PDB file of N, CA, C and O in Angstrom:
ATOM      1  N   MET A   1       0.844  -1.172   0.000  1.00  0.00           N
ATOM      2  CA  MET A   1       0.000   0.000   0.000  1.00  0.00           C
ATOM      3  C   MET A   1       0.893   1.239   0.000  1.00  0.00           C
ATOM      4  O   MET A   1       1.864   1.330   0.751  1.00  0.00           O
ATOM      5  N   ASP A   2       0.537   2.182  -0.859  1.00  0.00           N
ATOM      6  CA  ASP A   2       1.307   3.418  -0.952  1.00  0.00           C
ATOM      7  C   ASP A   2       0.658   4.547  -0.163  1.00  0.00           C
ATOM      8  O   ASP A   2       1.339   5.342   0.485  1.00  0.00           O
ATOM      9  N   ARG A   3      -0.670   4.606  -0.229  1.00  0.00           N
ATOM     10  CA  ARG A   3      -1.370   5.681   0.480  1.00  0.00           C
ATOM     11  C   ARG A   3      -2.835   5.327   0.691  1.00  0.00           C
ATOM     12  O   ARG A   3      -3.395   4.450   0.032  1.00  0.00           O
ATOM     13  N   THR A   4      -3.431   6.044   1.635  1.00  0.00           N
ATOM     14  CA  THR A   4      -4.853   5.925   1.925  1.00  0.00           C
ATOM     15  C   THR A   4      -5.507   7.253   1.600  1.00  0.00           C
ATOM     16  O   THR A   4      -4.997   8.311   1.969  1.00  0.00           O
ATOM     17  N   VAL A   5      -6.631   7.198   0.911  1.00  0.00           N
ATOM     18  CA  VAL A   5      -7.350   8.402   0.508  1.00  0.00           C
ATOM     19  C   VAL A   5      -8.748   8.346   1.107  1.00  0.00           C
ATOM     20  O   VAL A   5      -9.444   7.337   0.988  1.00  0.00           O
ATOM     21  N   GLU A   6      -9.152   9.435   1.749  1.00  0.00           N
ATOM     22  CA  GLU A   6     -10.493   9.528   2.320  1.00  0.00           C
ATOM     23  C   GLU A   6     -11.440  10.069   1.250  1.00  0.00           C
ATOM     24  O   GLU A   6     -11.301  11.211   0.812  1.00  0.00           O
ATOM     25  N   ILE A   7     -12.408   9.241   0.830  1.00  0.00           N
ATOM     26  CA  ILE A   7     -13.389   9.634  -0.179  1.00  0.00           C
ATOM     27  C   ILE A   7     -14.440  10.540   0.444  1.00  0.00           C
ATOM     28  O   ILE A   7     -14.815  11.563  -0.127  1.00  0.00           O
ATOM     29  N   GLU A   8     -14.900  10.155   1.605  1.00  0.00           N
ATOM     30  CA  GLU A   8     -15.811  10.957   2.416  1.00  0.00           C
ATOM     31  C   GLU A   8     -15.606  10.496   3.844  1.00  0.00           C
ATOM     32  O   GLU A   8     -14.898   9.516   4.076  1.00  0.00           O
ATOM     33  N   GLU A   9     -16.198  11.168   4.795  1.00  0.00           N
ATOM     34  CA  GLU A   9     -16.001  10.798   6.188  1.00  0.00           C
ATOM     35  C   GLU A   9     -16.388   9.336   6.409  1.00  0.00           C
ATOM     36  O   GLU A   9     -17.521   8.935   6.145  1.00  0.00           O
ATOM     37  N   GLY A  10     -15.429   8.547   6.898  1.00  0.00           N
ATOM     38  CA  GLY A  10     -15.679   7.139   7.185  1.00  0.00           C
ATOM     39  C   GLY A  10     -15.526   6.200   6.011  1.00  0.00           C
ATOM     40  O   GLY A  10     -15.788   5.004   6.147  1.00  0.00           O
ATOM     41  N   LEU A  11     -15.107   6.708   4.852  1.00  0.00           N
ATOM     42  CA  LEU A  11     -14.920   5.864   3.667  1.00  0.00           C
ATOM     43  C   LEU A  11     -13.536   6.134   3.083  1.00  0.00           C
ATOM     44  O   LEU A  11     -13.286   7.196   2.512  1.00  0.00           O
ATOM     45  N   ASN A  12     -12.638   5.155   3.235  1.00  0.00           N
ATOM     46  CA  ASN A  12     -11.252   5.297   2.810  1.00  0.00           C
ATOM     47  C   ASN A  12     -10.884   4.210   1.814  1.00  0.00           C
ATOM     48  O   ASN A  12     -11.382   3.086   1.886  1.00  0.00           O
ATOM     49  N   ILE A  13     -10.003   4.562   0.883  1.00  0.00           N
ATOM     50  CA  ILE A  13      -9.482   3.560  -0.043  1.00  0.00           C
ATOM     51  C   ILE A  13      -7.966   3.532   0.067  1.00  0.00           C
ATOM     52  O   ILE A  13      -7.327   4.560   0.294  1.00  0.00           O
ATOM     53  N   ASP A  14      -7.404   2.351  -0.097  1.00  0.00           N
ATOM     54  CA  ASP A  14      -5.959   2.171  -0.123  1.00  0.00           C
ATOM     55  C   ASP A  14      -5.532   2.022  -1.571  1.00  0.00           C
ATOM     56  O   ASP A  14      -6.145   1.284  -2.343  1.00  0.00           O
ATOM     57  N   LEU A  15      -4.460   2.743  -1.933  1.00  0.00           N
ATOM     58  CA  LEU A  15      -3.948   2.721  -3.301  1.00  0.00           C
ATOM     59  C   LEU A  15      -2.520   2.198  -3.311  1.00  0.00           C
ATOM     60  O   LEU A  15      -1.750   2.443  -2.383  1.00  0.00           O
ATOM     61  N   ASP A  16      -2.175   1.468  -4.381  1.00  0.00           N
ATOM     62  CA  ASP A  16      -0.785   1.053  -4.543  1.00  0.00           C
ATOM     63  C   ASP A  16      -0.016   2.181  -5.232  1.00  0.00           C
ATOM     64  O   ASP A  16      -0.580   3.240  -5.506  1.00  0.00           O
ATOM     65  N   LYS A  17       1.261   1.957  -5.511  1.00  0.00           N
ATOM     66  CA  LYS A  17       2.107   3.013  -6.093  1.00  0.00           C
ATOM     67  C   LYS A  17       1.639   3.479  -7.458  1.00  0.00           C
ATOM     68  O   LYS A  17       1.925   4.610  -7.851  1.00  0.00           O
ATOM     69  N   SER A  18       0.922   2.628  -8.195  1.00  0.00           N
ATOM     70  CA  SER A  18       0.427   3.024  -9.517  1.00  0.00           C
ATOM     71  C   SER A  18      -0.957   3.660  -9.447  1.00  0.00           C
ATOM     72  O   SER A  18      -1.517   4.032 -10.479  1.00  0.00           O
ATOM     73  N   GLY A  19      -1.519   3.792  -8.237  1.00  0.00           N
ATOM     74  CA  GLY A  19      -2.834   4.399  -8.083  1.00  0.00           C
ATOM     75  C   GLY A  19      -3.983   3.416  -8.161  1.00  0.00           C
ATOM     76  O   GLY A  19      -5.146   3.821  -8.157  1.00  0.00           O
ATOM     77  N   LYS A  20      -3.679   2.133  -8.233  1.00  0.00           N
ATOM     78  CA  LYS A  20      -4.717   1.103  -8.299  1.00  0.00           C
ATOM     79  C   LYS A  20      -5.278   0.847  -6.900  1.00  0.00           C
ATOM     80  O   LYS A  20      -4.530   0.706  -5.932  1.00  0.00           O
ATOM     81  N   MET A  21      -6.607   0.790  -6.812  1.00  0.00           N
ATOM     82  CA  MET A  21      -7.249   0.545  -5.529  1.00  0.00           C
ATOM     83  C   MET A  21      -6.996  -0.892  -5.094  1.00  0.00           C
ATOM     84  O   MET A  21      -7.270  -1.837  -5.833  1.00  0.00           O
ATOM     85  N   ILE A  22      -6.466  -1.041  -3.879  1.00  0.00           N
ATOM     86  CA  ILE A  22      -6.189  -2.371  -3.355  1.00  0.00           C
ATOM     87  C   ILE A  22      -6.928  -2.647  -2.052  1.00  0.00           C
ATOM     88  O   ILE A  22      -6.871  -3.760  -1.530  1.00  0.00           O
ATOM     89  N   GLY A  23      -7.620  -1.642  -1.525  1.00  0.00           N
ATOM     90  CA  GLY A  23      -8.355  -1.845  -0.285  1.00  0.00           C
ATOM     91  C   GLY A  23      -9.449  -0.819  -0.114  1.00  0.00           C
ATOM     92  O   GLY A  23      -9.380   0.284  -0.656  1.00  0.00           O
ATOM     93  N   LEU A  24     -10.460  -1.196   0.646  1.00  0.00           N
ATOM     94  CA  LEU A  24     -11.594  -0.314   0.926  1.00  0.00           C
ATOM     95  C   LEU A  24     -11.937  -0.455   2.395  1.00  0.00           C
ATOM     96  O   LEU A  24     -12.127  -1.568   2.886  1.00  0.00           O
ATOM     97  N   GLU A  25     -12.018   0.660   3.099  1.00  0.00           N
ATOM     98  CA  GLU A  25     -12.370   0.661   4.511  1.00  0.00           C
ATOM     99  C   GLU A  25     -13.627   1.497   4.691  1.00  0.00           C
ATOM    100  O   GLU A  25     -13.678   2.659   4.288  1.00  0.00           O
ATOM    101  N   VAL A  26     -14.639   0.895   5.299  1.00  0.00           N
ATOM    102  CA  VAL A  26     -15.883   1.595   5.589  1.00  0.00           C
ATOM    103  C   VAL A  26     -16.066   1.565   7.099  1.00  0.00           C
ATOM    104  O   VAL A  26     -16.383   0.522   7.671  1.00  0.00           O
ATOM    105  N   LEU A  27     -15.866   2.710   7.743  1.00  0.00           N
ATOM    106  CA  LEU A  27     -16.025   2.789   9.187  1.00  0.00           C
ATOM    107  C   LEU A  27     -17.502   2.804   9.556  1.00  0.00           C
ATOM    108  O   LEU A  27     -18.308   3.460   8.897  1.00  0.00           O
ATOM    109  N   ASP A  28     -17.849   2.083  10.605  1.00  0.00           N
ATOM    110  CA  ASP A  28     -19.235   1.995  11.088  1.00  0.00           C
ATOM    111  C   ASP A  28     -20.187   1.559   9.983  1.00  0.00           C
ATOM    112  O   ASP A  28     -21.292   2.088   9.863  1.00  0.00           O
ATOM    113  N   ALA A  29     -19.757   0.597   9.182  1.00  0.00           N
ATOM    114  CA  ALA A  29     -20.549   0.148   8.028  1.00  0.00           C
ATOM    115  C   ALA A  29     -21.939  -0.327   8.431  1.00  0.00           C
ATOM    116  O   ALA A  29     -22.913  -0.038   7.735  1.00  0.00           O
ATOM    117  N   ALA A  30     -22.048  -1.042   9.533  1.00  0.00           N
ATOM    118  CA  ALA A  30     -23.352  -1.568   9.958  1.00  0.00           C
ATOM    119  C   ALA A  30     -24.316  -0.445  10.331  1.00  0.00           C
ATOM    120  O   ALA A  30     -25.531  -0.607  10.219  1.00  0.00           O
ATOM    121  N   ASP A  31     -23.782   0.683  10.772  1.00  0.00           N
ATOM    122  CA  ASP A  31     -24.627   1.830  11.118  1.00  0.00           C
ATOM    123  C   ASP A  31     -25.000   2.652   9.888  1.00  0.00           C
ATOM    124  O   ASP A  31     -26.032   3.323   9.874  1.00  0.00           O
ATOM    125  N   ARG A  32     -24.172   2.599   8.875  1.00  0.00           N
ATOM    126  CA  ARG A  32     -24.368   3.430   7.686  1.00  0.00           C
ATOM    127  C   ARG A  32     -25.176   2.757   6.589  1.00  0.00           C
ATOM    128  O   ARG A  32     -25.891   3.422   5.840  1.00  0.00           O
ATOM    129  N   TYR A  33     -25.059   1.426   6.495  1.00  0.00           N
ATOM    130  CA  TYR A  33     -25.650   0.695   5.374  1.00  0.00           C
ATOM    131  C   TYR A  33     -26.393  -0.544   5.863  1.00  0.00           C
ATOM    132  O   TYR A  33     -26.093  -1.084   6.928  1.00  0.00           O
ATOM    133  N   SER A  34     -27.357  -0.981   5.075  1.00  0.00           N
ATOM    134  CA  SER A  34     -28.010  -2.258   5.364  1.00  0.00           C
ATOM    135  C   SER A  34     -27.079  -3.381   4.914  1.00  0.00           C
ATOM    136  O   SER A  34     -26.144  -3.148   4.148  1.00  0.00           O
ATOM    137  N   LEU A  35     -27.333  -4.587   5.387  1.00  0.00           N
ATOM    138  CA  LEU A  35     -26.508  -5.726   5.004  1.00  0.00           C
ATOM    139  C   LEU A  35     -26.534  -5.942   3.492  1.00  0.00           C
ATOM    140  O   LEU A  35     -25.508  -6.270   2.896  1.00  0.00           O
ATOM    141  N   ALA A  36     -27.687  -5.761   2.877  1.00  0.00           N
ATOM    142  CA  ALA A  36     -27.798  -5.912   1.417  1.00  0.00           C
ATOM    143  C   ALA A  36     -26.930  -4.880   0.699  1.00  0.00           C
ATOM    144  O   ALA A  36     -26.280  -5.199  -0.296  1.00  0.00           O
ATOM    145  N   ASP A  37     -26.917  -3.644   1.203  1.00  0.00           N
ATOM    146  CA  ASP A  37     -26.085  -2.604   0.594  1.00  0.00           C
ATOM    147  C   ASP A  37     -24.600  -2.938   0.705  1.00  0.00           C
ATOM    148  O   ASP A  37     -23.838  -2.713  -0.235  1.00  0.00           O
ATOM    149  N   ILE A  38     -24.191  -3.473   1.849  1.00  0.00           N
ATOM    150  CA  ILE A  38     -22.782  -3.805   2.053  1.00  0.00           C
ATOM    151  C   ILE A  38     -22.330  -4.850   1.043  1.00  0.00           C
ATOM    152  O   ILE A  38     -21.229  -4.746   0.503  1.00  0.00           O
ATOM    153  N   PHE A  39     -23.154  -5.849   0.781  1.00  0.00           N
ATOM    154  CA  PHE A  39     -22.779  -6.892  -0.170  1.00  0.00           C
ATOM    155  C   PHE A  39     -22.838  -6.411  -1.612  1.00  0.00           C
ATOM    156  O   PHE A  39     -22.306  -7.077  -2.500  1.00  0.00           O
ATOM    157  N   ASN A  40     -23.469  -5.275  -1.865  1.00  0.00           N
ATOM    158  CA  ASN A  40     -23.600  -4.761  -3.225  1.00  0.00           C
ATOM    159  C   ASN A  40     -22.741  -3.528  -3.486  1.00  0.00           C
ATOM    160  O   ASN A  40     -22.972  -2.814  -4.461  1.00  0.00           O
ATOM    161  N   ILE A  41     -21.766  -3.269  -2.642  1.00  0.00           N
ATOM    162  CA  ILE A  41     -20.892  -2.113  -2.850  1.00  0.00           C
ATOM    163  C   ILE A  41     -20.129  -2.292  -4.157  1.00  0.00           C
ATOM    164  O   ILE A  41     -19.530  -3.338  -4.406  1.00  0.00           O
ATOM    165  N   SER A  42     -20.163  -1.265  -4.973  1.00  0.00           N
ATOM    166  CA  SER A  42     -19.482  -1.300  -6.263  1.00  0.00           C
ATOM    167  C   SER A  42     -18.449  -0.187  -6.307  1.00  0.00           C
ATOM    168  O   SER A  42     -18.758   0.963  -5.994  1.00  0.00           O
ATOM    169  N   THR A  43     -17.237  -0.519  -6.689  1.00  0.00           N
ATOM    170  CA  THR A  43     -16.191   0.500  -6.769  1.00  0.00           C
ATOM    171  C   THR A  43     -16.267   1.304  -8.050  1.00  0.00           C
ATOM    172  O   THR A  43     -15.596   2.330  -8.166  1.00  0.00           O
ATOM    173  N   GLU A  44     -17.057   0.874  -9.009  1.00  0.00           N
ATOM    174  CA  GLU A  44     -17.102   1.596 -10.279  1.00  0.00           C
ATOM    175  C   GLU A  44     -17.708   2.982 -10.139  1.00  0.00           C
ATOM    176  O   GLU A  44     -17.508   3.819 -11.019  1.00  0.00           O
ATOM    177  N   ASN A  45     -18.438   3.254  -9.072  1.00  0.00           N
ATOM    178  CA  ASN A  45     -19.061   4.557  -8.887  1.00  0.00           C
ATOM    179  C   ASN A  45     -18.253   5.489  -7.996  1.00  0.00           C
ATOM    180  O   ASN A  45     -18.664   6.627  -7.768  1.00  0.00           O
ATOM    181  N   LEU A  46     -17.111   5.032  -7.487  1.00  0.00           N
ATOM    182  CA  LEU A  46     -16.279   5.894  -6.660  1.00  0.00           C
ATOM    183  C   LEU A  46     -15.590   6.933  -7.533  1.00  0.00           C
ATOM    184  O   LEU A  46     -15.053   6.605  -8.592  1.00  0.00           O
ATOM    185  N   ILE A  47     -15.605   8.164  -7.095  1.00  0.00           N
ATOM    186  CA  ILE A  47     -14.951   9.244  -7.834  1.00  0.00           C
ATOM    187  C   ILE A  47     -13.549   9.404  -7.261  1.00  0.00           C
ATOM    188  O   ILE A  47     -13.381   9.931  -6.161  1.00  0.00           O
ATOM    189  N   LEU A  48     -12.542   8.952  -8.005  1.00  0.00           N
ATOM    190  CA  LEU A  48     -11.177   8.971  -7.508  1.00  0.00           C
ATOM    191  C   LEU A  48     -10.389  10.197  -7.936  1.00  0.00           C
ATOM    192  O   LEU A  48      -9.505  10.638  -7.201  1.00  0.00           O
ATOM    193  N   GLU A  49     -10.676  10.752  -9.085  1.00  0.00           N
ATOM    194  CA  GLU A  49      -9.855  11.845  -9.593  1.00  0.00           C
ATOM    195  C   GLU A  49      -9.787  13.030  -8.640  1.00  0.00           C
ATOM    196  O   GLU A  49      -8.749  13.687  -8.550  1.00  0.00           O
ATOM    197  N   LYS A  50     -10.862  13.313  -7.933  1.00  0.00           N
ATOM    198  CA  LYS A  50     -10.905  14.488  -7.065  1.00  0.00           C
ATOM    199  C   LYS A  50     -10.061  14.324  -5.813  1.00  0.00           C
ATOM    200  O   LYS A  50      -9.698  15.320  -5.186  1.00  0.00           O
ATOM    201  N   VAL A  51      -9.741  13.099  -5.434  1.00  0.00           N
ATOM    202  CA  VAL A  51      -9.081  12.894  -4.156  1.00  0.00           C
ATOM    203  C   VAL A  51      -7.731  12.197  -4.252  1.00  0.00           C
ATOM    204  O   VAL A  51      -7.124  11.912  -3.220  1.00  0.00           O
ATOM    205  N   LEU A  52      -7.250  11.917  -5.433  1.00  0.00           N
ATOM    206  CA  LEU A  52      -6.015  11.155  -5.567  1.00  0.00           C
ATOM    207  C   LEU A  52      -4.806  11.863  -4.972  1.00  0.00           C
ATOM    208  O   LEU A  52      -3.824  11.203  -4.632  1.00  0.00           O
ATOM    209  N   THR A  53      -4.845  13.151  -4.838  1.00  0.00           N
ATOM    210  CA  THR A  53      -3.709  13.866  -4.274  1.00  0.00           C
ATOM    211  C   THR A  53      -3.820  14.046  -2.767  1.00  0.00           C
ATOM    212  O   THR A  53      -2.877  14.528  -2.139  1.00  0.00           O
ATOM    213  N   LYS A  54      -4.931  13.678  -2.180  1.00  0.00           N
ATOM    214  CA  LYS A  54      -5.137  13.834  -0.742  1.00  0.00           C
ATOM    215  C   LYS A  54      -4.637  12.590  -0.027  1.00  0.00           C
ATOM    216  O   LYS A  54      -5.178  11.501  -0.219  1.00  0.00           O
ATOM    217  N   LYS A  55      -3.610  12.744   0.793  1.00  0.00           N
ATOM    218  CA  LYS A  55      -3.020  11.606   1.500  1.00  0.00           C
ATOM    219  C   LYS A  55      -3.480  11.641   2.950  1.00  0.00           C
ATOM    220  O   LYS A  55      -3.288  12.638   3.645  1.00  0.00           O
ATOM    221  N   VAL A  56      -4.094  10.542   3.408  1.00  0.00           N
ATOM    222  CA  VAL A  56      -4.603  10.478   4.776  1.00  0.00           C
ATOM    223  C   VAL A  56      -3.588   9.837   5.698  1.00  0.00           C
ATOM    224  O   VAL A  56      -3.319  10.355   6.782  1.00  0.00           O
ATOM    225  N   ALA A  57      -3.019   8.711   5.279  1.00  0.00           N
ATOM    226  CA  ALA A  57      -2.071   8.005   6.149  1.00  0.00           C
ATOM    227  C   ALA A  57      -0.833   7.603   5.379  1.00  0.00           C
ATOM    228  O   ALA A  57       0.078   6.999   5.945  1.00  0.00           O
TER     229      ALA A  57
END
């Protein structure tokens, strides 16, 4: 992992050195989403261009 980017509060993605997403962290997922929503999370709708330069960790 090269960096972690916060997409929105409680939603972070881990990127490798080439910018490829290798991890997804959803804080308090059970409070934010239904179980059906959690199993249907799709990364194709994440907007990465706006946050690729923001380094969280």
